[in-house]
N, C-alpha and C positions, 0 to 999 in steps of 0.2 A: 486683151483677148478674153480673159476670164470675165470681165465686166460685160462684154457683149454676149457671152454664153448665158450669163445670169439673166440678162435682159430678155433673151429669146425664151428661156424657160418660163419666166414670169408671163410673157405674152401667151405661151401655149397654155399655161394654167388658166389664164383669164378666158381664153377661147373655150377650154373644156367646160368651165363653169357656165358660160353662156349656152353651150350646147345642152348641158344638163337641164337648164331652166326651160329651154325650148322643148326638150323631150318630155318634161313633166307637163308642159302645157298641152302637147299633143295627146298624152295619156289621159289628161282630164277631159279633153274634148271627146276622145274615143269612149271614155266611161259615160259621158253625158248622152252620147248617141246610143250606147248600149241600153241605158236606162229607159230611153224613149221608145225603144223597139218593143214588140210583143215579148211576153215572157218566154225566154229560152231556157231549156233544161241543161244544166251543167252537171258535172260529176258529183256535185254536192247533194243532188236529189235524184238518185238513180231511178227510184220508183216512179217519180213524176216524169222522168224522161221516157220510161217505157210506156206510161199512159199516153203521153203526147204522141209518141210514135204510133200507137194504136189508133188514136183519134185521126191522125193524118193518113191512116190507111197503110202505113208502112208495116212490114213484117217484124214483129217484136221477137227478140231472141228467146229461144226456148230455155226454160229453167234447167231442164235436164242437161242441155248443152253447157250451160254455165257451170253447173255442179261438176260435170265431167271435166270441164277445163280446170276447175278449182282443185279437183282431186288428182289431176295429172301429175306425173313425176317431174322432177326438176330436169329441165332440158337446157342445153347450152344455148345462149342467145348471143347475137352479134352485138358489137359495141366495144368501146375502149374498156380497159381493165380498171379504171378508177371510178366506175359507176357500178351499180348492183349487178351481180353475176347470177343470182338465183332468187327464188321467191322467199327464201329464208331471210334475205337481207332487206332492209328498208331502203327507200329511195335515197340516193346520195345527193344531198343538198348542201354543199359547202357554203359557209357564211364568210365570204371574203369581203374585206373593206373596199378593195378596188378590183374590179374585173377588167380583163384586157379589152382595149378599144380598137376597133377597126373602122376604116373609112367605108361607109355605106351611104351612097348618095352624095350629098354635099357636106357631110359632117362625120365625125368619128362617133361610133355608137358601141354599146356594150350590154351585156346581160345584167339584169337587175334582180337582186335577192328578194325584192318585194313580190316578185311573181310566184314565189313559193307559197305565199299565203293565199293567192287566188287559185292556183292550180297545184293541188297536193300531189298529183302524179308526176310532176315535173322533176327531172334530174339534170344535173349540170356536170359536164366533164371538163376538168381544167386542162387536160392534155389536148383535147380537140377544140376547146372553147366552143362547145356545142351543147344544145339542149336535147333531152330524150324523154320519151313517155315510159314511165315505169310500168304502168298497167298493160300497155300494148306489147311491150317487150317480153313480159312474163305470162300474161293471161289471155292473149289474143287467140281467137278460135282458128282452127286450120282453114286455109283458103280465104282469110280475111283481107288479103292483099297487103302490098307493101306501103310503107309510109316513111316520110323523111324522119319522123320521130323514132323509128325503129331501125333506120339504116346505120351503116358503119360511121358515116360522117356526121349524122345528126342534123338538127335544125340550128342555123346560126344567122338567119336574116332578122336581126334585131329591129330593123326599121319597121317591118310588118308584123312583129311579134304580137302586138296588141291591137292590130287592125280588126274591125268587125267582120270583114270578109276574107280574112286570112290569118295565118299564124296559129296561135293557141286556141282561139275561139272556134275556128273552123274545125280543127282537129277534135276539139271536145264535143262537137255536135255530130261527129261521124258515127255511123252504126258500129263499126269495128271497135271504136274506142268505148262506146256505150257497153257493148258486150264484154269487153275486157274489164271495165270497171265493175260490172255485175259479178264476173268471175272472181275478181279481187276481193269484193265484199264477202262473197260466199266462202272464199278461202280463209279470210280473217275470222269469219264466224265459226267455221269448222275447227280451225286451229285453236281458237279460244275455248271451244267446247271440249276438245281433246285435252288441252292443258288443264282445264278445270277438273275433268274426270281423273286425269293422272294425279293431279295434286290431291284430290279427294281420296283416291286409293292410297297414295303415299301417307297421307295424314292418318287414315284408319290403320294402316299397317304399323306406322310408327307408334300410334297409341297402343296397339296390341302388344308390340315389343316392349314398350315401356311398362305396361301392366305386368307382363310376364317376368321382366327383370326385377320389378319391385317384389313380386311374389316369391321368386327364388331367393332374393335377398332376405326376406322374412324367414323362409325355411332355413337358410344357411345360418342366419343370426341366432335363431332358436336352438339349432343343434350346437352352435358354438357356445351358447350360454350353458346348456346342459353339460357340455364337455368340460368347460373351464371350472364349473362348480361341482363336478364329479357326481352329477345326477343321472340316474338310470333313464335311458330314453324310452325303452319299450316295456310293455307289460307282457304277461304270459300269453294271452290271446287278445290281440288288439281288436279283432272283429267281433268279439263277443263280450257281453257284460258291460257294466258301467265304467269300470276302470280300464281305459285304453292306453294307459301309460302316460308318463310325464310329457313327452314330446307332443303327442296328439292332443292332450288336454290343454297344453299351452297354445297350440295352434287354434283350437276351438275358441279359446278365450280371446285370442287376437282377432279372430274372425268376427267377433261381436262388435269390435271397435274399428275394424278396417274393412271397408266394403270390397276392396280389391281382393283381399285374402278370402273373404266369404264367397265372392263370385267364383274364384278359381277352385275352391274346395267343393263347391256344390254343382257348378255347371259342367265340369268335365270329370266324370267319375273315373275314367281310365287314364288320366294324366294329371293327377293331383300332386305327384312327386312327394308323397308322404310314406311310401312303402319302405320296408326294411332294406331292400337293395339300394334304393336311391339314398337312403340315410347313410349307408356305408360309403357310397360314392361321394357324397357331399363331405362327409367327415374325412375321407381320404384326400379330397382336393384341398381342404383347409389345412390338414396336417402337412401335405406336400408343400404348400405355400410357406409354411413356417420352416420346414426343413430347407427349402430353397434359399430362404433369406439367411439361414445359419451357414450353409455351405458356401454361399457367395462371400460372406464376411470372412470365413476361414480361408478361402482361396485368395482373397485380396490381401490377407495378412501374410501369406506365404510361410507361415510357421504355426503348427498346431500340435497338440498332444492329445492322446486318448486316455480316458479313464473308464475302466471296465470293472464291474463287480457282478456277482450273480447271487440269486436267492431263489427260494421256492415260493410259488404263488399258492393261492388257496386250493387249486386243483393239483398240487404237488408237481407242477412243471418247473423245471429250472429256467428262470428268466434272467437273461443278461441285460444289464443296464449299460447303455453306451453313451458316453458324454465326451465332448471335445472341448478343449481349452485353447484360447487364442487371444491375441491382442487386436483390438479394433476400435478405432475412433476415440482414443484416449482412455480406454478402460480395458480391464481383463474380463473376458467372457468365458463362462463355463456353461455350455448349452447342451441340453439333452436332445439326442437324435432318435433313439428307438429302444424298445424292448424287443429282444430276440430270444426265442426259446432255443435251448441247447439240448439236443438229443443225446450227445455224448459229452463227458466232462474230462476227457484226456487232453493233453496239451496240443496235440495235432489237430483235433476237431475244433477246439476253442480258437486257436490261432487262425485256422481256415475260416471260421465264422467271422472273426474280426476283419479279416481281409475282404471277405464278401461284402460286409457292411460298408467298408471304405470305398470299394469299387462301385457299389450300388449308388452311392451318393456323390460319385465323381470327385472324390478327394485324392489328391496326388500324394499318396503316402510314401512313395519311394524317394521323393525329393523334399517334401514339406513336413513329414512326420518327425518331430524332434524329441518327443518324450512319451513315455507310457507309464501308467500307474495302475496297480492291481492290489488285491488284498494280499495278505502274507502267506497264503497257501502255497505249498511247494509246487503244485501243478502250474501255478501262475508265475511265481517268482523264481523258479529253478534256473540256475545259471547255465546249465548245460542242455537240458531237455524241456525246460518250462516254456510257457507261452512267451515270456519276455525274451528268451533266447531265440525262439523261432521268429518272432517279429523283428528282432535285431538283424537276422539274416535277410529278411525281406526289405526292411527299411534301415539301412546302415546308420542313419542319424538318430534313430529312436533310442534315447537314453532312458534306462529304467531307474525310476526314482524310489528310493527306500524311505526318504524323509517324509513321512506323512503321519497323520493322527492315528492311523491304525497301528503303526509301530508302537505308539505309547500304550495302546490297549494290550498289545502282545507283551510289552514290558511288564505290565501289571499281572497279566495271566501267568507268565513265567515266574514272577516273584512270589505269587501266592502258592504256586505248585512247589517251589523250592523251600518254603518256610512253613512247617506244619502249624505253628502258632498263628500265623496270619490266616491260614485256611480255616482254622477253628474260629478265629475271631469273626470273619465274614459269615461263617455258617451260623454263629450265634445271632448276628444282626438279622439274617434272613428269618430265623426262628422268631425273633422279636416282632418282625413285620407280620408274619403269619398270625401270631398270637393276638396282636393288637388289631388285626383286621376283622376279627370275629364280631358279629353284630352286637352281642352284649358287651364285650370288652371294649369295642370301639366307642360305644356310647359313653361308657365310664371314662375312657381315655380323654374324650373331648371335655367332659365335665371336670376332670382333675386339672387339665390345662387351664380351663377358664378360671378355676379357683386360685391357681398358683402363679399364673402369668398374665400380663396385660396383652391386649391385642387378640386377634383371631387365633384359634387353635391351629396347630400344624400337624401334618400327616407324616408318618414315617415313610421314607423313600424305599420303594421296592428295588431289590437288587436284580439286575438283568445281566445275563452272562456276557452278552456282546455290547453292553453299554456301561463301560467302566467309569464313565464320568459320574454316573448316579451314585457310585460308592462314596465319593466325597460328600455329596449332598446327604447321604444316609448317615455318615459319620458326624457331620456337622449338626444334623438335626438331633441325633442321640446325645451328643455332647451338650447341646443347649437345653434339652428336655430330660436329662438323666434323673434329676430329682423327682420329676413327675412320674417317670417310668418306674422307679424304685417304690414310690408311694403306692402306685397302682398295683404293682406285683404283690406288695405286702398285704394290701387290703383284700385282693382276690385270694391270696394264699390262706387267709383266715376264714374264707367262706365255707359253706357246707357242701358245695358242689365238688365232689371228689376229684374228677378228672381235671377240671379247670384249676382247682387249687393245687393239685400235684404238679401240673405243668408250670404254674406260676412260681411255686417253690423251687422247682428245678432251674428255671431261668434266673431267679433271684440268687441262687447259690453260685451261679457262674459269673455274676457281675462282681468281681473282686478287684484288687489292686492291679493285677496283670491285665484284666480287661480294660480298665480305665487308662492304663499306660499305653496299651496298643491303640485305644481310641484316640488319645491325644496325639500319638505319633502319626497315625494314618491321616488324621484330620489336617495336620500340618504339612505332611509330605504330599498327600494327594491334592492339597490346595495348590502347591507349586506346579504339579504335573497337569492339573486341570486347566490352569491358566494357559500353558503352552498348547494343550490339546485344543482348547477353544480357538486360539489364534490360528493354529494350523488348519482348521476347517474353513477359514475364510477364503472365498474364491479370489479375492484381490491380493492375497499374500504371495510374495515371490520367494524363491528358494534362498536368495541371499539373506533376507530377513529371517527365514526359518533356521539357517545355519547359526546365526547370531543367537537366536532364542534357545537352540539346543545347547550351544556352548554355555549360555547363561544358566540353563538348568543343571548342566554337569557341575558347574562351579557351585551352585547352590547346594546340590546334594553332597558335594565334597565338604562344604562348610558345616554340614550337619554332623560330620564325624568329630568336629571340634567340641570341646566341653561346654562352651558357652551356650550354644543353641540347645544342646541336650539338657543342660541345667534348667533352661527356661521351660522346656517341655515337662521336665520332672516336677518343677515347682507348680505348674498348672495342674499336673496330675494330683499332687497332694492337696491342692486347694479344692479340686472337684470332689475328691474322696471325703474331704472334711464336710463339704456341703451335703453330701449324700449319706453321711454316717457310715461310710465304708471303712473297714479296718485297714490301717496302713501297715499292718504286720501280716506276714504270711499266714495262711489259713491252716498250716500243718501243726506239728507238735510245738508247744511253747518251750522256749529256752529258759532253763532255770540257772540261777547263779551257781558257779562252781563252789564246792565245799571248801576249797582253798582260800576263798575270798571271805569266809566268815570272820567277823570281827574287824573288817576293813571298810573304809568309806569308798563308794564308787562315784567318781566324778562324771562318768558317761553312763547314762542309764542303759539298761539292757535293751529296752525298746528302740532307742536311737541307733544302737549298734545293729539291731535287726533291720531297721529301715535303711540304713546305709548299705547293709549287705544286700537288701532287695534292690536298691538302686543300681549297685554295681552288677548284680546278677542280670537285671533287665538290660543294662547298657551293653554288657558283653555278650549276653545270650540271645537277645532279641533285636535291640535297636541297631547295633552295628551290622549284624547279618542282613537286616532289611535294607539298610542304606547301601551295603556292598552289592547286593543282588540287583538293586535298581540301577546303580552306576554301571555295573558290568553289562546289563542288558541294554541300557541306553547307548553305551559305547559300541556294543556289538551291532545293534540295529542301525545306528547311524555311523556306518563304517568310515574309516579314513579314506578309502578309495572313493566313496561317493562325495565326501566332503572336499576332496581336491577339486572336483568339477564345481561343486557348490561355492567354494571360495572364489573361483573364477567369476561366478555370477555376483558374488558379494563385492567383488572389485568394481562392478558397474554401479554400485550404490554411492552416490555423492557424499554420503556421511561416513563411509567406510574409511578406515585408516589406509587401506590398500587401493583406494580409488584410482583407476586408470594406470595401475602399475603394470608394465608390460610383462614382467615375469609371471604375473598371475593371470592376466587377461589372455595372453597368447595361447596357453594350453587349452583354455576353453574355446578360443576361436578355432584352433586346429581341430578340435573335436567335431565341429560343424562346418569344416571346409571353408572357413572365411579367410580372406586374403590378409596375411600378416604384413605384407608389404604395404598395403593401403593403410592398415592400422598404424604403421610406423609414422605416417604423416597426420592421420586423423586425430590420434590421441593428444599430441602436443597442441594441435590447433584447438581442440575442444577445451583443453585446460586453459589456454590463453583467453578464449572467449568467456569462460565462466569467471576467471579472475577479473577480467575487464568489467563484467556485469556487477560483480561484487564490489569492486573499487568505486564504481559509479553510483552505488547505493541501490541498485535494482535487486529484486528478489531472485535468488538462484534455486535450481532444483534441490530438494532435500531427500528425495527417495527415487528408487529406480523407475517407478511409473511416471514421476514428474520429469525425470531425465528423458524418458522415451517420448513423452509429449513434446518436450522442448526440441528433441532431435527430429521429430516428424516434419517440422517446417523447414528443416535443413537436410532432408534425407538424400537429396542429390549430392550434397557435399560430404556428409558423414554417412555414406551408404553402409559401410561395414559395421560401424558402431550402432547404427539404427537397427541393423539386422540382428546383431548380438543382443541388443536390448529386447527386441521382440521375442527372440528365442528364450531369453532368460525369464520373461514374463509368461511365456507359453508353457514352460515346464511345470507340471502339476506338483502341488504340495500335499494334497490329500485326495481321497476318494469320497469325500463327504457329499459331493453332489450326487453320486450314485446312491448313497444311503438315503438322501432326501427323496430321490425318485422311487425308492422302495416304499416310502411312506405313502406316496401317491398311488403306487400299485395296490396297496391294501384298500385304499378308498375306491379304486376303480373296479377291481375284480373282487367283488364281495360274494357272499354265499348265494345271493339271488342273481348274480351275473357271472357265475363260474363257467358257463358254457360258451362264452364269447370266443371268437377266433383270435388267433395270435395277431393277425394284421389289424383287426379292429382295436385290440388291446394296445398295440403299439401306437396307432393313430390317436386314440384317446389319451394315452400317456403323454404324447408330444403336446397336445392342446392343453392338457392340465398342468404339466410341469412348466411349459413355456407359455403360460397364460398371458403374460405381458405382450409377447409378440402376437399371440393369437387374437387378442382384443384389438390390436392395431392393424389388423388386416383390412385392406380396402375392399369393400363388398362389391364394388363395380369390377375390380380386377378378379375377384372370386367368380363372379358370374361369367366373365370372359373365359377364365380357365375351365370352369365347369362345362361351358358350351363347346369349347374346342377339344377338350379331352374326351367328351362323350358326345359324338356327332349325331348319333341316332336318337334324335329328340322329336317328340311330337309338339313340343312347345317352342315357339320361335323366340330366340334371345338376341338375334342380330337383325 
């Protein structure tokens, strides 16, 4: 049975091939007949068709009718859904390998895809197996009559499709089809013209927008340059005189090398975007972009601290510097947010100002503020009514940090106040600085150093009340150059200039054994304190390390009370006095031998006994009191109450002896509402992972920041530990970042720029302090923000 069916199918296939060969022969015959006939006009030569119709006396279609037909709206046309439904579509001409065959006459016939090449208006419907005229369906004139090529069923008489007296050729010669083809051609022409005009307008508009955006980029980048370099933008009167200010001068320079900038600056006088109001708007946009990037990082960290300090600017306004500290992307960031002028300096006003700044920048201080650091003033650090107490009521998690570099400054201040000898010593250093800074003496000072020492001459460090680290530099410099100072004072004291010689003799008289002893003592002690002070000012330092350093300083100061370290200092003192020819005996009344000792030999000279007496007197009367005051102040400033929390942070340090001890970590976790139940499981698991890494030879974290980076990749597993590490890193160690911003404040608000508004000062401060972020701003994003924020623009940026 299967074999018979296969035989029948093969016979049908052979029959179909024979029918196709016969159809091709008929088509060739028809084509030969068509070639021998007079030239007939087809749709490929519409103009020739019109001319032929006119020669034959037929009524040629009016051009206006054709154009009206081309411009007519889209009308629904009859026909199946798988062919074109509107003028916007092209003729549907499916390229099938095999078209359906139907018996017509004595054989099975089908549509041929080669007919598309001859008649471009031809459409084929697969659902109806019929042919249609695209032109007549969409562009025929009203009253043109019906045709099988526009009917619902279409044309499907494939036997007569290529006959010369029927089918496609007869339809192509009809007047209705000719008019439809003209309308189609007119429609294509008008569509192409409209598209070309639209494309041309779009191209011109896009070119204009591109030029405008490039121009605004140049303006913004120029203002960004002046802001990051602390250059004044405007002159006193920009419209008059040759000096128009730095900003306009830079823009004029750029216009000489950039045709687009020159065109915008000269062609549109009322929309150059170089005025002072536009400058402020652009600076505000740039500063807000920097602030937005900072606040996004702080919000993503979910734990941040605030650092606030205040100072007076050049116009005697109290300016608050506002900095936030947080952990982000493997590092600790201390980012400057704003300068804010303070009208009142009481605790209530300052705390309200801080809250307003936090709310303005969208920072969730009630849940994410974990620390606060201020200077040592009572209005800021008061436990009951200070700013830190009021902020604690608003943000329960905001822990106030005493452990900062400013505390060490306060330690030195209190120490000097408590010890009169120390106060007199630093006062003498200041007098030496003033004396050596005079024009005549300073030149002599440089010459003496050149003669006595190799290398470049050194300057005496000026003593600043709020910069106590400079006192170590001053002591160290005087110690190293004391022989030159004494030589200079002796030479000047012998000159004929009365006032200068008297002052030199007075200073020289005060440089005695007591002065050298205090010089060596403070050089040694301040060196230890300066080392800690410098480390505490690092933004990357965490409180756990700070606690260790403070404990180390306490141990060092306690060791100074022992005899060995004091003996070393005293030996250095005697060596220096000998180099400078300073008497090692007290400058008072000379001690004479007792009359009872006459006729006896003295095994210990009187001078040695006097030196020993001076040593003991200095040790008990000056050295020990200085060390005791320093120790007491350090222990008071870095109180035990604060160190309890800090030791919890220290327990997160992998190198600490108390690393991951629950008794130390849990109190710190409870302070910040972390789940101790989860920590019960996370801590042992973390220890096992670190032990496994160490046993396998892999490197393990050595510091808190390294542990935090390690936990960040496992934060879903060690959620509470990662949170604690972020909080520990976010807690501030110093307010040094605020102090650095004050340095920028002096560069921004100078005597020639003292009238700028507080908002402009704050924006310029952000761009200057956070210059790294400002220089990384995407200028295309800046143009978008500028255009969206300020919609009333005469210049098109979109």
